[in-house]
DOPAMI-478026 format. One line per 8 residues: their letters; for each residue x, y, z of N, C-alpha, C. Coordinates in steps of 0.2 Angstrom, whole numbers, plus 5000, padded with zeros to 4 digits. Layout:
BEGIN
a) X:Y:Z:X:Y:Z:X:Y:Z  ...
REM end
This chain:
BEGIN
mqtdtlks) 4946:5069:4998:4949:5069:5004:4958:5066:5007  4959:5069:5010:4964:5070:5011:4968:5067:5013  4974:5064:5012:4980:5056:5011:4978:5054:5018  4979:5058:5023:4978:5055:5028:4974:5053:5034  4969:5059:5031:4961:5056:5033:4958:5047:5027  4961:5046:5020:4959:5042:5017:4965:5035:5019  4970:5036:5021:4975:5031:5024:4971:5029:5031  4968:5033:5035:4965:5030:5044:4961:5027:5040
lvvealee) 4957:5029:5035:4949:5025:5033:4951:5017:5032  4956:5017:5026:4958:5011:5027:4961:5006:5032  4964:5008:5036:4968:5006:5042:4962:5002:5046  4959:5008:5047:4952:5004:5052:4949:5002:5049  4947:4998:5043:4944:4995:5039:4948:4989:5038  4953:4989:5036:4956:4982:5040:4956:4979:5045  4958:4984:5052:4957:4982:5058:4950:4982:5060  4945:4983:5057:4938:4981:5060:4938:4975:5059
lkardvve) 4942:4970:5053:4941:4964:5050:4946:4960:5052  4949:4961:5058:4956:4957:5060:4961:4955:5055  4964:4962:5051:4969:4961:5046:4974:4960:5052  4980:4956:5048:4986:4956:5051:4991:4959:5050  4996:4961:5054:5002:4963:5051:5001:4970:5047  4998:4974:5049:4994:4982:5042:5002:4985:5045  5003:4988:5038:5011:4990:5039:5007:4995:5032  5010:5004:5035:5009:5011:5029:5016:5013:5029
ldvaelts) 5016:5013:5024:5022:5012:5019:5021:5019:5017  5026:5024:5018:5025:5031:5014:5029:5033:5008  5025:5031:5002:5030:5030:4995:5030:5037:4993  5029:5042:4995:5026:5048:4989:5031:5052:4987  5038:5051:4992:5045:5051:4989:5049:5048:4983  5046:5042:4984:5049:5036:4978:5044:5034:4971  5038:5037:4972:5036:5036:4966:5031:5041:4964  5027:5043:4958:5021:5046:4956:5016:5045:4957
vtdvmvva) 5015:5039:4957:5011:5034:4956:5004:5033:4963  5008:5033:4970:5004:5033:4975:5007:5039:4981  5004:5040:4985:5009:5044:4992:5009:5036:4998  5004:5033:4997:5002:5029:5003:5000:5022:5001  5005:5017:5002:5002:5010:5000:5001:5007:5008  4996:5004:5009:4996:5001:5016:4998:4992:5013  5001:4991:5016:4998:4982:5017:4995:4978:5023  4993:4971:5022:4991:4969:5028:4989:4961:5024
sgtssrhv) 4990:4955:5031:4989:4950:5026:4980:4947:5029  4979:4943:5025:4974:4939:5028:4976:4932:5030  4970:4928:5035:4970:4924:5036:4969:4917:5032  4966:4918:5028:4964:4914:5019:4961:4918:5016  4960:4915:5009:4959:4918:5004:4953:4922:5007  4947:4917:5007:4939:4922:5009:4941:4929:5014  4947:4927:5019:4949:4933:5023:4951:4940:5019  4954:4936:5015:4959:4942:5010:4953:4946:5008
saladnvi) 4948:4942:5004:4942:4945:5000:4938:4947:5004  4935:4947:5011:4931:4951:5016:4936:4957:5017  4942:4959:5019:4946:4960:5020:4946:4968:5016  4947:4968:5009:4947:4971:5003:4940:4974:5001  4935:4969:5003:4927:4971:5002:4927:4975:5007  4930:4975:5011:4928:4979:5019:4931:4987:5020  4937:4988:5014:4939:4994:5011:4937:4995:5006  4934:4992:5001:4930:4994:4998:4923:4999:5001
ekvkeagm) 4919:4994:5002:4912:4999:5006:4914:5004:5009  4919:5004:5015:4919:5011:5018:4922:5014:5015  4927:5015:5010:4928:5022:5006:4922:5024:5002  4918:5018:5000:4912:5020:4999:4906:5024:5000  4905:5021:5007:4900:5027:5012:4903:5032:5015  4912:5035:5012:4914:5041:5012:4913:5043:5005  4909:5042:5001:4910:5045:4996:4914:5046:4991  4917:5040:4992:4924:5037:4987:4924:5033:4983
rplgiegq) 4926:5031:4978:4927:5025:4973:4932:5025:4971  4935:5017:4973:4942:5015:4972:4943:5015:4962  4948:5017:4962:4950:5019:4954:4952:5012:4949  4952:5006:4956:4954:5000:4952:4955:4994:4958  4953:4990:4955:4954:4983:4959:4956:4979:4957  4961:4976:4959:4965:4969:4955:4964:4963:4961  4963:4957:4959:4963:4952:4961:4957:4948:4966  4952:4951:4965:4946:4948:4969:4946:4942:4968
qggewvlv) 4945:4939:4963:4942:4931:4961:4948:4928:4965  4955:4930:4966:4959:4923:4967:4958:4925:4975  4961:4929:4977:4961:4929:4985:4969:4929:4987  4972:4928:4985:4980:4928:4986:4982:4934:4988  4980:4938:4983:4983:4947:4984:4978:4950:4980  4974:4956:4984:4969:4960:4982:4974:4967:4983  4973:4972:4977:4974:4977:4976:4969:4982:4977  4969:4985:4979:4963:4991:4981:4966:4997:4979
dlgdvvah) 4964:5001:4971:4968:5008:4971:4963:5012:4971  4967:5020:4976:4963:5024:4979:4966:5033:4979  4970:5029:4973:4972:5034:4971:4977:5039:4975  4980:5043:4981:4984:5041:4983:4986:5038:4990  4981:5031:4990:4981:5026:4996:4980:5020:4990  4986:5015:4992:4983:5009:4988:4986:5004:4995  4979:5000:4994:4978:4993:4999:4982:4989:4995  4985:4984:4999:4987:4976:4998:4984:4974:5003
vmmpdtrr) 4980:4967:4999:4980:4964:5006:4982:4955:5005  4984:4951:5006:4989:4947:5004:4987:4942:5009  4989:4935:5007:4991:4928:5009:4997:4931:5015  4999:4929:5019:5003:4929:5021:5010:4924:5018  5011:4919:5013:5014:4917:5010:5015:4921:5002  5010:4924:5000:5010:4930:4996:5015:4936:4998  5012:4936:5003:5016:4945:5006:5023:4942:5006  5025:4936:5010:5034:4936:5009:5038:4936:5003
lydlerlw) 5032:4932:4999:5037:4931:4992:5037:4938:4989  5032:4944:4990:5034:4950:4986:5038:4954:4990  5037:4955:4996:5038:4957:5003:5038:4964:5002  5035:4968:5002:5035:4975:4997:5036:4979:5002  5037:4978:5008:5038:4983:5012:5047:4984:5012  5051:4977:5013:5056:4978:5010:5059:4983:5002  5056:4979:4997:5055:4983:4990:5055:4991:4992  5051:4992:4995:5051:4999:4995:5055:5002:5000
sdlptdaq) 5055:5000:5005:5060:5004:5009:5065:5003:5007  5071:5000:5001:5074:4999:5000:5078:5004:4992  5072:5007:4993:5073:5012:4986:5077:5017:4987  5078:5022:4984:5082:5025:4986:5077:5033:4986  5077:5038:4989:5072:5043:4987:5077:5048:4982  5073:5054:4979:5074:5059:4974:5082:5060:4978  5079:5063:4985:5084:5069:4988:5091:5065:4988  5090:5056:4989:5098:5053:4990:5101:5052:4985
rvakeagr) 5099:5050:4980:5099:5050:4973:5104:5056:4970  5099:5062:4974:5104:5070:4972:5108:5071:4974  5108:5069:4982:5116:5069:4985:5120:5065:4982  5118:5059:4983:5124:5054:4982:5128:5054:4972  5124:5058:4967:5126:5061:4961:5130:5067:4964  5128:5071:4970:5133:5078:4970:5140:5074:4974  5138:5070:4979:5146:5066:4978:5152:5063:4974  5148:5061:4968:5152:5059:4964:5154:5063:4960
qelrg) 5150:5069:4961:5152:5075:4955:5159:5079:4960  5159:5080:4966:5164:5083:4970:5170:5078:4970  5170:5072:4970:5176:5068:4969:5177:5068:4962  5174:5070:4958:5176:5070:4952:5183:5076:4952  5178:5082:4955:5182:5089:4955:5182:5093:4949
REM end
């Protein structure tokens, strides 16, 4: 399944059960682990679990199986690894604590690192 199609499927599954603050992070240039992270909040531990379950169900209906699922028992943070897309469903306090959106947006891309290093080399001349 194409990454964009999978991302849309995940977002739709989350929105179907009223996930809060759904954010899509394109991390393809930052890591080889995944291309997209979808981060969403639930209103209670039961809601977080239900959101993650809906993502898993919709993905299975589309003919895919998650590569891994973490945190289903706790309900504070459930991670659903779908390969090219990873869904993080969290309680608001947990989401604020880990602040994945800021963490991943602050990391420099390889292109930025190369440009920065090239600038240092020019200065050394």
